[in-house]
C-alpha positions in Angstrom: 2.5 -36.3 21.1 5.4 -34.0 20.7 7.2 -32.8 23.8 7.5 -29.1 24.3 11.2 -29.2 23.5 10.4 -30.8 20.1 8.0 -28.2 18.9 9.0 -26.0 16.0 9.4 -22.4 17.0 6.8 -20.1 15.5 7.9 -17.3 13.3 7.9 -14.1 15.3 6.2 -11.0 14.1 7.7 -7.6 14.7 6.3 -4.1 14.5 7.3 -2.2 11.4 6.7 1.5 11.2 8.4 2.2 7.9 7.2 5.1 5.8 7.1 3.1 2.5 4.4 0.6 3.4 3.3 0.5 7.1 2.4 4.1 7.8 0.5 6.7 5.7 1.6 10.1 4.7 -0.8 12.8 5.8 -0.5 15.8 3.4 -2.4 18.1 5.9 0.2 17.6 8.7 3.2 16.8 6.6 3.9 13.7 8.7 3.4 9.9 8.6 0.6 8.5 10.7 -0.5 5.0 11.7 0.5 2.5 14.4 2.5 0.4 12.0 2.0 -3.3 11.0 3.1 -6.6 12.4 5.3 -8.3 9.8 8.1 -10.9 9.6 11.7 -9.7 10.4 12.7 -10.3 6.8 9.8 -8.1 5.6 10.7 -5.4 8.1 14.3 -5.5 6.8 13.1 -5.1 3.2 10.9 -2.2 4.2 13.8 -0.5 5.9 16.0 -0.8 2.8 13.2 0.8 0.8 13.0 3.7 3.2 16.8 4.2 3.0 16.6 4.2 -0.8 13.7 6.7 -0.7 15.6 9.0 1.5 18.5 8.8 -0.8 16.3 9.7 -3.7 14.9 12.6 -1.7 18.3 14.0 -1.1 19.6 13.7 -4.6 16.4 14.5 -6.5 14.8 17.4 -4.7 12.5 19.8 -6.5 14.4 22.4 -8.6 12.8 25.3 -6.7 13.7 23.9 -3.3 16.2 26.3 -1.6 18.9 24.4 0.2 21.1 27.1 1.8 22.9 25.1 4.5 23.8 21.6 5.6 21.1 22.0 8.2 18.3 22.4 5.7 19.6 19.4 3.7 19.6 17.3 6.8 16.0 18.4 7.5 15.0 17.3 4.0 16.5 13.9 4.5 14.8 13.4 7.9 11.4 14.4 6.6 11.5 11.8 3.8 9.2 13.6 1.4 6.5 11.6 -0.3 7.0 10.5 -3.9 5.1 13.4 -5.4 7.9 15.7 -4.1 10.6 14.0 -6.2 12.0 15.4 -9.4 11.4 13.2 -12.3 14.3 11.1 -13.6 14.7 7.9 -15.6 16.4 6.3 -12.6 13.4 7.0 -10.4 11.1 5.4 -13.0 13.3 2.3 -13.0 13.1 2.1 -9.2 9.3 2.5 -9.2 9.0 -0.3 -11.8 11.1 -2.7 -9.7 9.0 -1.9 -6.7 5.7 -2.5 -8.5 7.0 -5.8 -9.9 8.1 -6.8 -6.4 4.5 -6.1 -5.2 3.1 -8.3 -7.9 4.8 -11.4 -6.5 3.0 -11.3 -3.2 -0.6 -11.6 -2.1 -2.1 -8.6 -0.4 -5.4 -9.7 1.0 -5.7 -12.6 3.4 -8.3 -15.0 1.9 -9.1 -16.5 5.3 -9.7 -13.1 7.1 -12.6 -11.2 5.6 -12.1 -7.6 4.7 -14.3 -5.1 6.5 -16.4 -3.0 4.0 -18.0 0.4 4.8 -21.2 -0.9 3.3 -22.6 -4.3 4.1 -22.2 -6.5 0.9 -25.4 -8.3 1.7 -27.5 -5.2 1.0 -25.3 -3.3 -1.4 -25.6 -5.2 -4.7 -23.1 -6.9 -6.9 -19.5 -5.9 -7.0 -18.7 -3.5 -9.9 -15.1 -3.0 -10.8 -14.1 0.7 -10.6 -13.4 2.7 -13.8 -9.8 3.8 -14.5 -10.7 7.2 -13.0 -12.1 5.7 -9.9 -9.3 3.3 -9.5 -6.8 6.0 -8.8 -8.9 7.5 -5.9 -7.8 5.7 -2.7 -10.5 3.8 -0.8 -13.5 5.4 -2.4 -16.8 4.4 -3.9 -19.4 1.8 -2.9 -16.8 -0.9 -2.1 -14.6 1.3 0.2 -13.0 -0.5 3.2 -13.1 0.7 6.8 -9.7 2.2 7.4 -9.8 1.5 11.2 -10.1 -2.3 10.6 -6.9 -4.3 11.0 -8.0 -6.7 8.4 -7.8 -3.9 5.8 -4.5 -2.3 6.7 -2.3 -4.1 4.3 -4.5 -3.7 1.3 -5.2 0.0 2.0 -1.5 0.7 2.5 -0.5 -0.9 -0.7 -3.4 0.7 -2.6 -2.5 4.2 -1.3 1.1 3.7 -2.2 0.5 2.5 -5.7 -1.9 5.4 -6.4 0.7 7.8 -5.2 3.2 6.2 -7.5 0.7 6.4 -10.4 0.2 10.1 -9.9 3.9 10.7 -9.9 4.5 8.7 -13.0 1.6 10.4 -14.8 3.5 13.6 -14.8 5.8 12.1 -17.4 5.2 11.9 -21.1 7.8 9.2 -22.1 6.8 5.8 -23.4 8.5 4.3 -20.3 6.2 6.3 -18.1 3.1 5.2 -20.0 4.2 1.5 -19.8 4.7 2.0 -16.1 1.3 3.5 -15.7 -0.2 0.4 -17.3 1.8 -1.8 -14.9 0.5 0.1 -11.9 -3.1 -0.1 -13.2 -2.6 -3.9 -13.5 -1.7 -4.0 -9.8 -4.6 -1.8 -8.8 -6.9 -4.1 -10.7 -5.5 -7.0 -8.8 -6.4 -5.3 -5.6 -9.9 -4.7 -6.9 -10.2 -8.4 -7.7 -9.1 -9.2 -4.1 -11.9 -6.9 -2.8 -14.4 -8.5 -5.2 -13.5 -12.0 -3.8 -14.3 -10.9 -0.3 -17.4 -8.9 -1.4 -18.9 -12.0 -3.2 -18.0 -14.3 -0.3 -19.8 -12.0 2.2 -22.8 -11.7 0.0 -23.5 -15.4 -0.3 -20.9 -17.7 1.2 -22.2 -19.7 4.2 -20.1 -21.5 6.8 -22.2 -23.9 8.9 -25.3 -21.8 8.2 -23.7 -18.5 9.0 -23.1 -15.6 6.6 -19.5 -14.6 6.6 -19.6 -10.8 7.0 -16.9 -8.9 8.7 -18.5 -5.9 10.4 -15.5 -5.0 12.4 -16.6 -6.7 15.6 
């Protein structure tokens, strides 16, 4: 048996309240809401770098009709970190979005050992049907919507909301690069749908020692 001094230290989680991934932009209030997420220190550092890049893009690519009359108003724009739909389109921004989407594709989003919490009980709500392209760009909607207050859903909902925001930004462009990027974002949204399908199917029929595995939020 290992002595206490021989035990390997567990990786510590830290609270991240970044604007890019761990909180949600509320258009009604113009602010970011949410309690944040527990992540590793390296993940928090990556999120912080993304926030800094986003703020830089906000400063250098503001809307053409935005009136900046003083250094004070410019500072306010930087601090508010406008969401992506407020950016002026530019090839550099498309490249940045592409890199971010590809980065997302390398990491799992849903935890396969922690059931997602659906609004509707999968046992009584029929088979899982993948959303249409039109439905896919509506955040957390439809029969397979997740309960936003459930901690098990936070990561998937945050990533989904951010990808959809990026999709709507890219869809304002008519270049071939923008169309290719839309397809890439759709691919990631489809991956999230398959993650939800996995949990939906598991909760409809998977048994563990005679118990149905349904996460009802309790």
